[in-house]
N, C-alpha and C positions, 0 to 999 in steps of 0.2 A: 403356663402362659408366658413367662419370660423367654422360654426357648422358642416359641412361635414368633414372638416379637423380634427376638435376636435373629431368627432365620429370615424374617421379612426385611429387617434392616440390612442384613448381609446381602440378600438378593438385590435390594435397592442400590447398595454400594457397588456390587459387582456389575449391575446394569449401567450405572453412571460411569464407572471406570471403563467399561467396554466401549460405551458411546464416546467418551472423551478420547480414548485411544484411537478409535477409527476416525474421529473428527480431526484430531491433531495430526495423524499420519497424512491426511490429505491437505489440510489448510496451513499448517505451520510452515512447510517449505515455501508455499506461495506467499505467505505473509512476510517471511524473512527475506524473500527475494524483493518484495516491494520496499522493505526498509533499506535495501542497498541500491535502490534505483539511481541511475545516473540520468534519467529523463528518457527522451526518445531514443530508440535504437538508432545506430549510425545510418542505416538506409533511410529511415523516416526523416531524421534530422537533415540528411543531405537533400532529400526531396523538398523539404520545407525551405531550406536555404536556397536551393536552386530556383524555386518558384518565387521567393521573395526578391532575390537579387535579379532574377530575370525581369520581374516587373519594374524594378528601378532602372535597369539597363534599357529596357524597351522605351520607357518614358524619355530618358535622356538621349537615346539614339534618335528618336523622333524629333526631339528639340534640336539636336545637332544637324539633322537633315534639313530642318526648316531654316536654320541659320545659313546653311550652304545654298539653299534655294534663294533666299533673300539676297545673299551676296551675288549670286549669278544674275539675278534679275536687276539689281541696282548697280552692278559692276563696281561696287565699293569694297575693294579687298582690304582696306585699312580696318574696317569694323569687324571683319570676319575673325581675325586672330583674337581680338579682345573678347568678343562674345564667346568664342570657343573656350578661352581660358576660364571665363566666369562659369560657363556650363560645366567644364571639367571639375572645377572646384565644388560646385553644387552637387555634381554627381558623386564625388568622393564623400561629401558630408552625408548625402542621402543613403549611399551604400553602407557607410559606417553605422548610421542610425538603424538601418534595416537589419544588418548583421547583429548589432547589439540587442535589438528588440527580440530577434530570434533566440539568441542565447539566454536572454532574460526569461522568455516563455519556456524554454527548455528547463531552466533552473526551477521555475515555478512548478512545472509539471513534475519534475523529480521530487520536489518538496511535497507536492500533493500526494504522490505515490508513497513516499516515506510515511507521511502522516496516516494514510489509509492502512498501510501495513501495520503500523504501531497500534492504531485503533482496532484493527482486526485481532492482533495478538492480545491486546488488553481485554477485548470483548470475550475472546475464548477463555482467557484466564478467569475472568469474572463468571462466565457461564459454568466453567468447570468447578470453581469454588462454590457457586450457587447450588450445584447439584451434589457434589461430593461431601461438603462439610455437613449439611443436614443428614446425609446418609451415615456418615461416620458418627455424628452425635446420636442418631437414633440407635445405631448398633451399640454404642457405648452405654446409652441409657437403658437399652433393653437387656444387655448382658448383665447377669448377676455378678456381684462382687465375689471374691474368693471365699469370704465367710459364708455368704449365702449358698454358694456352690457346695462347700464342705458340709454345711448344715443339711442340704438336700441329699447329699450322698449318705450322710450318717442316718438320716431319716429312712432312706431306702434300705440301708443295712439293717436297721432295727426291725423294719417291717419284714424283711426276709428272715431274720433270726426268730421272730415271733411266730412265723408261719410254720 
């Protein structure tokens, strides 16, 4: 009976080890890549930045054009420079805020990816231990000790000599 239990435990251990090896071979490189994430890839980050800054620039370009139209309509050149200065200042502040927000979003995305990678690695580690430790314990518990093995061998030798 102990040999059958030991064989079953050994098979369970071998199956768990094989499953873990194939799982690790596929997922570990992906999880490790996530833990080293720097956020969006350069092309995506560039596209997000261009879209965000383009929106800011479009709004302020429209406002600048409206100031120029008002100046032409009222023929009041004195107010044009002051309004354009204020507009340029606001445009710089809005552009800086937009660029900063994009960098913060990128950093948050990178942190989210790192956390997902670490969680994936931790989950695989836990799953692996969850399968292999019971299999190892079963194999250890099913395997007879050296004294039991020696006793079994001696018993078989006695049976053979009595026959």
